[in-house]
VODOMI-338947 format. One record per residue: x, y, z of N, C-alpha, C, O in turn. Coordinates in steps of 0.2 Angstrom, whole numbers, plus 5000, padded with zeros to 4 digits. Atoms other than C-alpha are relative to their C-alpha. Layout:
<sites>
XYZXYZXYZXYZ/...
</sites>
This chain:
<sites>
499549994994493553973345499950075003500150085008/500149934997492954153348499650005006499149965007/500449994994492354203365499350034999499250074994/500749975001490454233366499850055005499350085004/500249954995490454333382500650055001501150044998/499549954998491454483388500349975006500250005012/499750034994492554383399500550055004500650045010/499649964996493754523403499650045005499950055011/500349964995492454633412499849955005499949975011/500150044995491854483421500649985005500549985011/499450024997493554423426500350065005500550055010/499749954996494154593432499650015006499850035011/500449994994492654613443500149945005500149965011/499950064996492854433450500750015004500750005010/499349994996494754473454499950055005500250055010/500049944995494254633463499649985006499849995011/500550024994492854553474500449945004500349945010/499750064996493854393478500850025002501149985006/499349984998495654483479500449944998500849915001/499650065002496354343468500750014999500950064997/499350005001498154303468500249984993500849994990/499850035006498154203452499550024994498950034996/500449995005497454223435499549944999499749885000/500550065002495754123432500249974993500350014989/499850045006496153993419499449984996499049944999/500550035005495053963404500349944998500849934995/499850075002495053773400499649984995499049984996/500450025006494553703384500349944997500949934995/499850065004494553533376499950014993499450034991/500149995008494853523357499949944997500349894998/500250065004494153393345500649984996500849924995/499550015004495653413334500750045002500650095005/499349964999497553453336500150064997500350114999/499949945005497453573322499650065003499850125001/500349944997496253683333500550045004500350105006/499549964997497753733343500350064997500450114999/499749955004498353833329499550065000499750124997/500549945001496753943330500050045007499750095007/500049964994497154003348500550055000501150034999/499549945000498054173348500549995005500449975011/499550004995499754173356500249945004500549945009/499950064996499753993361500749974999501049974994/499450045000501353903366499949935002499549915006/500050074998501653723365500649985003501250015002/499350024996502953643377500549974995500449944990/499450025004504653613369500349945004500949915002/499850064996504853463382499449975003498950005003/500650044997503753333390499850045007500350065011/500349964994502653413404499549965003499249915001/500650034996501353373417499450054999499550114997/500649965001499553443416500150065005499950125004/500049944995499853543433500550054998500550115000/499549955002501453623425499650054995499750114996/500349955005500353693411499550055003499550105002/500449964996499053753423500350065003500150115003/499649954996500353843433500350054995500350114997/499849955004501053923418499550054998499650114997/500649955002499354003414499950045006499850105005/500249964994498854053432500550045003500450095006/499549974997500554113437500450044995500650104996/499549975005501554163421499650044995499950084991/500449965005500054243411500149974993500150014988/499950035007500354123396499449964998499049955002/500550045003499254043384500349934998500849944994/499750065002499653853382499649954997498949954998/500350055003499153703373500449934999501049944999/499750075000499553513372499649954997499049954998/500350065002499153353364500349945004500749955008/499850064996499453173371500749995000501049975005/499350015001501253173364500450055004501050035006/499649954996501753323375500049985007500450025011/500050014992501453243392500549955001500749914997/499450044997502853163402499849925001500249884999/500250075000501853003405499250005000498950054999/500750015002500052933403499550035005498950045004/500549984994499252993420499650064998499050064998/500349945002498953163414499550004994498950014995/500450015006498253133396499449965001498949974998/500650054999497152983402499550045004498950025003/500549964996496253103415499650044995499050054996/500449955004495753223401499849974993499650004989/500250045006495353083388500450004994500249984989/499550005006496853113377500349934999500649924993/499750075001497452933380499749955005499349975009/500350054995496952773388500449995006500950015007/499750014994497352713405500549944999500249894997/499650065001498852593405499849945004499549955009/500250064996498652413411500350005007499949985011/499750004993499852433425499750055005499850055011/500449964995498752573432499449975001499149975007/500650034998497152483430500049945005499649935009/500050064996497752323439500350025007500349985011/499849984993498352433454500850005001501050025006/499350014999500252403451500350075002500650095006/499749934999500652593449499850035006500350065010/500249974993499652653464500349975006500550005011/499750034994500352523475500750015002500949995007/499349994999502152573473500150055005500650055009/500049954996501852733482499450025004499450035010/500649974997500052783486499549955003499149985006/500550054997499252623492500449945003500949925000/499650054997499652483503500049934996500549904996/500050065004499152343491499750024993499550074991/500249995006498752323473499250004999498950044995/500850004999496852293478499850085001499450104998/500149934999496952473485500150044994499850094993/499949965006497752533470499550004994499350054991/500650015005496352463459499450045002499150074998/500649964998495052553470500250074998499750114996/499849935001496052713468499850024992499550074991/500149995007496052693449499350004998499050044994/500750015002494252643448499650075003499150085000/500349944998493752803458500150064997499850114998/499849935004494652933447499550014994499549974990/500449985005493453023436500450024994500950054995/499649985006494053043418499550024994498950014994/500449985006493453123402500049944995500549904995/500150065005492853003388500750004996500950054993/499450015004494352933379499850004992499349974990/500150005008494552973360499650054998499550064992/500449945003493353123359500450064999500250104995/499649945001494753253360500749984999500949935000/499350025002496453263353500550055004501150045003/499549954997497153423363499650045005499050035006/500349964995496853543377500350074999500950074998/499749935000497053733377499850035007499350025009/500149964994497253843392500250075000500750084996/499849935000497354033394499750045006499250025008/500349964995497054173406499350034997499250054992/500749995002495154203405499950074998499550094994/500149935001495354393406500150024993499950084991/499949985007495954393388499549984995499749994989/500550035005494454323380500249954995500149964989/499650045005495454183372499549964996499649954990/500550055003493954063368499549995005499550025011/500550024995492354003376500249945003500249895000/499750064996492953893390499549955002498949965003/500450064997492253723395499950025007499450005010/500049994992492653773413500550055001501050074997/499549954997493653903423500349975006499949955011/499750024994494953853435500250065005500550105002/499949954995495053963451500449975005500249925009/499650024995496453943463500050065006500150125004/500149954995496154033480500049965007500149905007/499950034993496254003499499349985002498850004999/500650034998494853923509499550065001498950055000/500549954999494054093514499750034993499150044993/500249975006493954153496499549944997499149964993/500450055002493253983491499349995003498849985000/500750004996491853993504499650054997499050044996/500449945003491354163496499849974993499249994992/500250025007491354083479499449955000499049954996/500650054999490253933485499450045002498850024999/500649964998489054053494499750044994499150044993/500349975005488954153478499749964995499149984992/500350055005488554003467499449975003498949964999/500650024997487253953479499550055002498950045004/500449944998486454123481499349994997498850005000/500750015003485054093468500049934997500549904996/500150075002484353923463500549955004500949925001/499650044995485153843478500049934999499549904998/499950074999485853673479500649985004501150025004/499550034996486953573491500649994995500549954990/499450025004488753563484500449945003500549945009/499650064997489653393486500750004996500750014990/499350005002491553383484500349945002500149905007/499750074999492653233483500850015000501150064998/499350015000494453183485500349934999500249895003/499850065002495253043476500749995003501049935002/499350004998496953083484500550024995500450084993/499649975005498353093472499650004993499149964992/500449995006497853143454499450045001498850034998/500549964998496753283461499750044995499250074995/500349965006496553363444499449974998499050004995/500650045002495253233441499450035004498950035002/500549974996494253303456499750064997499150074997/500249945002494153473449499850004992499250014990/500150005007494353453430499549954997499049974994/500550065003493553283425499350005003498949995000/500750004997492153293438499650064998499050054996/500449955002491653463433499849994993499250014991/500150015007491753423414499449955000499049964995/500550055000490753263417499350015003498849995000/500749984996489353333429499750064998499150074998/500249935001489253513423499950045006499550095005/500049974993489353563441500650035002501250005001/499449984997490653663450500349955004499949915008/499750054996491953553458500650035004501150055000/499449974996493153603472500449945002500249885003/499550054998494753503475500550025004500750085004/499449994996496153493487500649984995500749924994/499450025004497753503476500449955003500649955009/499650064997498753343478500750025001501050074999/499350004999500553313482500450024994500850074993/499749995006501053313464499950074997500350104995/500249935002500153473460500450055004500650115001/499649954996501053563474500749994999501150044999/499350015001502753483470500250034993500750064992/499949995007502653503451499750064997499950094992/500449945002501353643449500050065004499750115002/499949944996501953763462499450025004499350085006/500649984996500253763471500250015008500649965010/499849984993500453843489499649965005499149935003/500350044995500053763505499250025001498849985002/500749974999498453873507499549994994498950014995/500449995006497853853489499549945000499749885001/500550055003496253753484499850024993500050074990/500249985007495553743466499349984999499149935002/500750015002493853753460499950004992500150054989/500249995007493253713442499350025000498949985002/500749985001491753803437499850004993500150034989/500250005007490753773421500050074997499750125001/500049935003490953923409499350035001499350095002/500749975000489053943409499850025007499350065007/500249984993488953973428500450065003500350085008/499649954998490254103429499650075001499850105006/500449944999489054243427499550005006499450055010/500450024994487954163440500450015007500250045011/499549994994489454163452500150075001500150095007/499949934999489754343449499450045003499550085007/500649964998487954403451499949985008499750035011/500150024993487854303468500550045004500450065010/499549974996489554383474499850075000499950105005/500249935000488954553469499450015005499450065009/500550004995487354523479500250005007500050035011/499750014993488254463494500450065002500450085008/499649944999489454613493499550055003499750095008/500549944998487954733494499749985007499550035011/500350024993487354633510500649995005500449975011/499549994995489054653518500449935001500949935005/499650065000489754473514500650014995500450014989/499549995005491454503506500749985003500849965009/499450024998493254463506500550064999500450104995/499950054994494354483516499550015005499250065006/500550014995493254433530500350045007500850025009/499749974994493454553545499849965006499349935006/500150044994493554473562499650045005499850105007/500449974995492254513575500349995007500250035011/499750014994493354443589499749955004499149955006/500350064996493154283599499850025007499449985010/500249984993492954373616499650065000499450085005/500449945000492054523610499349995000499049944999/500850005001490154563611499950014992499950064990/500150005007489754513593499350024998499150014992/500749995002487954553594499850054995499550044990/500149945005488054723585500249984993500150014988/499750025007489054633571499549964996499649964990/500550045004487554523566499550054996499350104998/500549975004486354583552499350005004499249965009/500649994996484654643558499649945000499249925004/500450065000483854483552500249955005499749905006/499850054995484754383565499850035007499549995011/500149984993484554503580499450045001499150055007/500649954999483054623577499549994995499150044994/500550015005481954543564499350015003498950044999/500649994997480454543576499850075000499250094999/500249935000480554733579499950034994499550074993/500149975007480754773561499349984997499050024994/500650035003479254663556499450045004498950055001/500649974996478154753570500050074997499450104996/500149935003478654923562499750004993499350044991/500350015007478254853544499350005000499050034996/500750015000476554803549499650065003499050065002/500349944998476154973557499549985006499649945010/500550014995474554983568499449954998498949965000/500650055002473554843559500449944998500949925000/499750075003473854683549499950014992499549974989/500049995007474054753531500349944996500749914999/499750045005474454643516500550054996500350094993/499549965003476154723510500249964994500449904994/499850035006476454693492500650044996500550104995/499449975004478154733484499950004993499749944990/500049995007478054793466500650024997500950074999/499349985003479654783456500049974993499549954990/500050025007480254733439500750034997501150065000/499449975003481554783426499950074998499450094998/500149935003481954953419499650004994499749964989/500549995005480655013407499549954998499349944993/500550065001479554863410499250035001498849995000/500749984999478054973415499749995007499149985008/500250014993478054963434499550055002499050045006/500449944998477255133436499349994997498850005001/500650025003475855083424499649955004499049965006/500350064996475454923434499850035007499350025010/500149974993475555023451499450055000499050045004/500649955000474255153445499449964999498949985001/500650045000473055013440499849975006499249975008/500150034993473254933457499750055004499350045008/500349944996472955103465499350014999498950025003/500749995002471355123455499549955003498949965005/500450064997470754953462500050005007499549975010/500150004992471055003480500649995004500649995010/499450024996472854973484500450075001500750094996/499649945000473655133491500849984999501049935000/499350015002475455153485500550045004500450105006/499549974997477055193494500649994995500849934993/499550005005478455243482500750015003500850065005/499350004998480255203487500450064996500850094999/499649955004480955313473499850075002500250125003/500349944998479855463479500350015007500650075009/499749994993480455433497500750025000501050065004/499349995001482255423491500250074999500750105001/499949935002482155593484499850055006500250105007/500249954995481255673499500550005006500650055009/499550004994482555613512500750034998501150045003/499449975001483955703503499950084997500350114994/500249935002483055873500500450045005500750025010/499549964996484056023506499750015007499150025009/500249994993484056043525499949935004499849935010/500150064997483855853528500749975003501249995000/499450024997485155763539500449954995501049954995/499750055005485455633525500550044995501050024993/499649965004486055773513500650035003501150035000/499449974996487155853526500649945000501149964999/499550055000488055683528500349984993500949974993/499750025007488255653509500550064998501050044996/499649945002488955833507500749995004501250015002/499450014995490155803522500549954997501149954998/499650055003490755643514500350014993500950004992/499850005008490755673495500250074998500550084993/499849935002491055863495499450034997498950004995/500549965003490056003488499949994992499550024989/500050015007490455943471499349964997499249964992/500650045001488855833472499450045000498850015000/500549964999487755983474499950044993500450064990/500149965005486856083461500150085002500250085008/499949934998486956273461499550025005499650075010/500649994995485256283471500149975006499649975010/499950044994485956173484499749935000499749895005/500350065000484956023479500649944997501149964994/499550055002485855853476500049994993499549984989/499950025007486555823459500149934999500649905000/500050075000486055643456500549974995500849924996/499550035005487055623440500750005002501149965001/499350004997488655683448500249955005500749925005/499950054994488455573463500049934997500449894999/500050075004488055423451500749994997500949934997/499450015003489655453442500649985005501049955004/499550014994490655453459499949935002500449895003/500150074997489855283465500049954995499949894997/500150055004489655193449500449945000500249895000/499550065000491255093449500349995007500849965007/499750004993491555113468499549975005499150015007/500550034996490654983478500050035007499550045011/499949984993491355053495499650075000499350085005/500349934999490755233491499249994999498850035002/500750015000489055163486499749975006499250005009/500350024994488855073502500050065005499650065009/500049944996489355233511499450044999499150075004/500649965002487955323502499449975003499050005006/500550034997486755193507499950005007499450005010/500050004993487255203525499750075002499450085008/500349934999486655393524499350004998498950035002/500749995003485055363514499549955003498949965003/500450064998484355193519499650015007499050005007/500350004994483955223537499450055000498850035002/500649955000482855383534499549974995498949994996/500550035005482055293519499549955003498949955003/500450064996481455143530499650045005499050015006/500449974995480855263544499450034996498950034999/500649975004479755353531499649954998499049964998/500450065002479155193524499649985006499049975005/500450024994478655133542499550055001498950035003/500449954998477855303545499450004995498850004997/500650005004476755293529499649945000499049944999/500450064998476255113533499550025006498950005006/500449984994475655183550499450044998498850035000/500549955002474655323542499449964996498949984997/500550045004473755203530499649955005499049955004/500350054996473455073543499550035006499149995009/500549974995472655193555499350014997498850015001/500649995004471355223542499749934999499049924999/500350065002471155043536500649955003501049934999/499550054998472054913547500249944996500749914997/499950065004471854773534500150024993499949994988/499949975007472354883519500549954996500949924999/499650035004473154803504500550054997500350094993/499549955002474754913502500549984995500849934996/499550015005475754913487500650045001500650105002/499449964999477554963489500550004994500749944992/499750005006478455013473500850015001501050065004/499349994998480354973475500449974994500449914993/499650025006481354963458500549955002500649904998/499450044998482854883467499849955006500349945010/500250044994481854773479500449945001500749925006/499650064999482854613475500750015001501049985005/499249994999484554693473500150025007500750015010/499849984994484354773490499749955006499849965012/500150054996483754613498499450025005499450015011/500649984996482054683504499449955000498949975002/500650055001480954523500499749995007499149985007/500350034993480754483519499550055002499150045007/500549954998479754653521499349994998498850025000/500650005004478354593510499749935001500049885001/500450065000476954463511500049974993500049904993/500050025007477054443492500350054996500450114997/499749965005477954513477499749994993499649944991/500250005007477354563460500550034996500850084997/499449985005478654573446499750014993499349974990/500349985007478154663430500649994996501250014997/499550025004479154603416499850004992499250004991/500150005007479354613397500749964997501149955001/499450045003480654523385500650055000500450115000/499549965000482354593385500150054993500350104993/500049975007482154643366499550065001499750124998/500549944999480654753371500250055005500150115004/499749954995481554823386500550054996500450114998/499549965003482954883375499650054995499850114995/500449955005481654963362499750055004499850115003/500449954996480655053376500550045003500450105004/499649964997482155113385500450054996500550114997/499749955005482955183370499550064998499750114997/500549955002481355273365499950055006499850115005/500149964994481055333383500550055001500450115003/499549964998482755403386500450044994500850074995/499749975006483155453368500749984999501250024997/499350035001484755343367500049954995499449924993/500050065005485355213355499849945003499949935009/500250074997484855033356500649975003500649935008/499450024997486654993359500150025007500349985012/499949984993486755103374499549975005499649965011/500650034996485055043380500249925002500149905008/499850074998485754863379500549995005500549955009/499550004995487254903389499850025007500049995012/500349984993486254983403499649945002499649925008/500450064998485154823403500549955003500349915007/499550044998486754723405500250015007500449965011/499849984993487154813421499549995005499749995011/500550014996485554773428499949935002500249884999/500150074998485054613438499549974995499050004993/500550035005484254503425499349995002499249975008/500750004998482354503425499949935002499449925006/500150064998482454313426500149985007499849955011/499850014993483254323443499550035004499350015010/500549974996481954443449499349965000499049955005/500650045000480554333443500049945004499549915006/500050064995481154193454499750025007499649975011/500349984994480554293469499350025000499050045005/500749975001478854333462499549955003499549895002/500650034998477254283470499550004994499149964993/500449995005476354353455500450034994500950084995/499649975006477054393437499550044996498950014994/500449975004476254523426500550024993500950054994/499649995007476854523407499750064997499150064995/500349945002476654703402500350024992500350074990/499749995006477254673384499550024994499650054989/500549995005475554683375499650075001499950115004/500449944999474154813375499850015007499849975011/500249984993473554903391499449965002499449945008/500550044998471954803391500249935002499949915007/499750064998472954643392500350015007500249965011/499749994994473954713406499550015006499549985011/500649984995472354783415499749935002499549935008/500450074998471554603414500549965005500249935010/499550034996473154533422500050035007500049995012/500049964993473154663436499449995004499449985010/500650014997471354633439500049935004499749925009/500050074997471654443442500450005006500349975011/499550004994473154483453499650035006499750015012/500349964995472054603463499549955004499449955010/500450054997470754463466500349955005500149935010/499650054996472054343472500350045006500350015012/499849964994472754483484499550015005499650005011/500650004996471054503491499949945004499749935010/500150074997470954313494500649995005500449965011/499550004995472654323502499950035007500050015012/500149954994472154463514499549965004499549975010/500650034996470554373519500349935003500149925009/499850074997471454203522500650025005500849975008/
</sites>
């Protein structure tokens, strides 16, 4: 019954980004009634209840609750989550035809359309605020307004995209979220029904989404990425009558101009080189450079644009104060990192000072190289290439990777820190699997240098073919 993830950290960040009004609900089906006794601080109802009442107690009252079939007021609720069978007067349409359908035939259609958990596999259900790490949930129920839900959908679709299909059976909408999510293993958005609003206190503007527990980290990673790109809640209004052209990202309004700058004075093949921390990106870049690929290093440029006397450093000091300077007037990166580490707004402000001059210097260096060789194969080392959404700048991307276990080992040795500290640093990074999804070429740098050199040589031959074609 113990939680396998750090749900508290994930939940707090999700609440911050979505500005949630309610507690995210951890929802778990239990094989045995006796499993209820294993959930800390669990309350069983002392009178007959509905499923939506229990959910409301968790999301609004901050309670941990559980129930078996005998705790429910009538069979509709437990039959949806598989704790009891559907009564005959429901199956034949009688029940639905009294209020919710014109005829018994319509009532039968409603009952037939309602998804349910398999009957007899479970004996109880437990729910708790996800933030308390109560157990590893089957799914998480999130109640939010349409704008917040749109952000959540965008976040879930950010990587490994697929179209989301949502349904509405009408009354008994808990089946749309809970049962459909449970049975399909996919997120399911529902419009809370009349009953959930009347008995479960769901507000007019509220929607509900059930997200499989295994997809919650994906949702948060997508939301973090969208936040960095300016997509966040609450949504600022551009104005229906205003000139909204300047409000659009450059990819909508100035992409052609950017790509002209990127290509410089020729038609180079631009190769983004990235990977995880301590994966050996520098080693691979040096090998490519020896084969003939001049290198542009974003890390080096990032240091140059904040040297004493630069406009970027002046803006940083004006905003953050002299506390971020060393005694010699140079930027104290450690102090600045501590300031922006947990504050996304301050991080965005810092990026607004440093990114424009970084890109301008990047464009300048491309020009210098293409003046000598218009069809050069230029490698651009960008550690945060994927995180900063710079994929569009490059013709192809090389991702250098090793296993997470080897990453932890190398990082601990390189920085003189414990394996535990190294593992925590790794957790804060974008997973290497997410970066690999953007790769045109993968280089596994886990073995000896000769093996890596052989892979680099193969990639180099492919890059030359790409440039020729």
